[in-house]
Residue, then its C-alpha position, 0 to 999 in steps of 0.5 A: m075265372k082268375l082275374s088274369e083271365a078276366q083281364e085277358q078276356v076283356d082285352k080280347w073283347i076290346k080288340t075284337y069288338g071295341v076297336r080300341y080302349f077309351s082313354e083312361l080319363t074317359n074310362l075313369a068317368i065311366l067307372t064313376e057313372e057305373v058306381g053311381e048306378l050300383a049305388r042307386i040300386m043299393a040305396r033302393t034295395y037296402g036303403d030307405q029310397s023307393f024304386k022308380k019305375k025305370d029301376l025296377e028291372a035293374n040287376l044288382g049283379d049286372e051293375m057290379a059286373d059293369v063296375l068290374w068291367v071298367l076297372i079291368c079296362l083301366a087295369n089293362q090300360t095302365g099295366i096293372d096285374l090285378e091278381e098281384a095288386f089284389r094279393k098285395n092289398m090283402e097282405k097289407k090289410t091283414q098285416r095292418d088290421h089283423s086284430r083291429h076289427l076283432n077288438n072293435e066293440k062296435l062290431k060285436 
């Protein structure tokens, strides 16, 4: 699925089931919450923390999808074409960092 298709799908869902978008600031707070939930699972899966009983059934992919969902909502609300923004961001990173990481001794 292309990002533009995901943006359309989220918009259709919101208009069909969600009544309306939450405000941009509410969605920013929700995004922060969702990133925190993702971080908790990452810390327990790949870091030093142990799982709490309530976290044992957590699904990493589902948490990532929650983050993506809210990010798409924010993009739709603010008129951002995520495909275009991502393409430009990749170009920026490639131009800026084309040899930076290749020459980083810490990564070898």
